[in-house]
C-alpha positions, 0 to 999 in steps of 0.5 A: 790440852795440858798446856791449855790447863796450865795457862788457864788455871795456873794462878786461879787461887791467887788471883780469884780465890784468895782467902779473906784477908790475904794480901796479893802484893807478895813477891812470890805470888805467881808461883805454886809449890806442890809440897810433899815434905814433912816434919821440919826441914822441907816444911820450913823451906816452904814456910819461907816461900809461903811467907813471901806469897808463894801458893803452897799446896801441902799434900799429905797421906791419910795413912802417913800424914805429917809426923808433926801433927802427932799421934792419933791418940796422944796422952793429955798434958803434952806441951805441944797441944794448947793447955796440954789438951789434945782434943777430939782431933789432935792431929789438927791441934799440934803446935809444932805443925801449926807454927810451920804451915801458916799461909799454906793450903792443905790437901790429902791424897793417896798415891797407892791407887790409879785414880789418886795418881791421875789426880797427882799428875794433874797437880804436878802439871800446873805446879812450878815446884815439887818438893819432898824430903822422903827417904832417898828414892821413895817417890821414884819407887812410886813411879815418879822420877824427875824425868817422869815428873818433867813429862808432866811439867817440862819446866818443873823444878824438883827439890829432893831433900833426903837426909844424906842426899841422892848419891853416895854410900849413905844415900839410902839411910834414913835419918832425922835432925836428932842424928844430924848434929852427931854425924855432922861433927857438931855435937863433938864441939858442944858441951862443957869442958871435961864432959862428953858431947852434948846435943844442942837442944834443938835439931839445927840441921832441919831449919838450916837445911830448910833455909838452904833449900829456900835460897837455892829454890829462889835461884832455880826460879830465877834461872827458869825465868831467864832460860825457860828450863826447870831443874833438879835440886839435890839437897843433903840435910847432913851436908847442910849441918856440916856447913855450920862448922866450916870454920872449925873444919878449916882450923883443924886442916890448918893447925891439926887442933880440934875445937874444944868443948867450952860450954858458954865460954869463948876462946877469944874473950873472958869473962864470957858466960851465963851467970845465975840471977835471983829467981827461978832459972833466971840468968844473965849473959855477960861477954867482956870483949876488951880491957876497958869493959873488964875494968868497968865490970870489975868496979861493979863486982869487986871495986878498985881492988878487983879492977886493979888485980894484975891476975885479970888485967889482960885477956891472957890473964883472964883466960888463964884464971877463968874459973876464979873469974866466973866464981866471983861474977856468979857470987855477985849476980846471984841476988840480982834480978836479970833485967835490972842487972843488964840495964846496969851493965849496959849503962857502964858499957859492958855487953850483957843480956838476959837469957830469955825464955818464951814468956820473956820473948812474948812480953818484950817491948822490942819484939812487940814494936817490930811485930815479931809475933802475930795472933792467928785464929785457927778453927780448932785451936782458937786465937794463938800467938805465932812467930811472924815474918822475920824480915821487913820488905818495903815494896812487897811486905810478907804477911801471915794471911791465914792459919795452918790447915787442918788435915785435908781442909782445902780438898774441895777448894783445890780439887774443885776450884783449881783442877775443875773437878765436879763435886760428885767426883770429889765425893767419889774420891772421899768415898774411896778413901783417896782423900779425906779429913780423918786419918786412917789407921792408928798412927803411933809416933 
């Protein structure tokens, strides 16, 4: 009977219940992912899959929903909410969540009851992939090991993404992206000369892990297409972060030298830094890569005298006198507008770029021409601008098809249209608190 359900309903939403405006010409349109992941790493993986047309069913608990939705009673003025206003249902208005869950369906389900577990079993039986990034063993403690899930769907691909993987001495520890840069060695490399380690400003481990997970998941789907067999995928968020500094790890093994904190400087080029320009917090990045580029820059900064100064004539000289060099260039850039300065430098063959903030990105004509950002209408936020799809596929173009789901938005669609449950049965689930659209408790993050 389960096999018949899979054959009969496997792609029902994709082929017969497409949300208005959706484009079915997507490379992953025939795959369904049951997404239990939360915060950033796992949701970023499924976002990449959703952008290519996979049917992502984002499942949350009413008591422990995705932390990126924010607390139930946040303070006003937090930038994550439109105009700093959380509104009556702030869990549906958080920008972090709404950027990461475009093109996904959203449901709620509690696994602490037998009825909820029976519904979950049905969802697993008709899904190609189950993905989670809980603390190691969390799903297994609920009775859902990989072997248990395979009995529900023999060719299932199960992606598990705990912080430190599913084996090793650290496997049971909980960690978030904020700690990965420190434990991976990345923070030891970032910062300014003579100062202590500095966090990069963004939790690099999360999106990198999500990208790695999406890539290996695509490989697993290809393997299943060839063999008919599923797979268990163990992705360590920490090891994904470590992979970012592979070259420096190799350098240490070969030379015994650890990487030095350099701020925006380079060990290979000089000058190579960000320089303050006119206006509030406006900067230009300049990266001179050879002697000719230096001579062109020197003519602009100090004329023939600086261009002919033997202290800066060679790369070794410029690296040795980099403090003096940066002081000279900073004095020259300080009263100039960043964009005007970049155009001037680029015309002279000197690599330069403005240091762009959010408003600059949204106003930039190149991004506009590429369609980098898209306008999406969300039922509780209104029409806002979001990052679109960063690749262009000629035969199967990706498309932002709908906004991120509100909490439990697609409960009736998934449980009714996909699982074939009667409306009264869905209402019963709501009355029992097994599904719903309002969080329970008083969640504080």
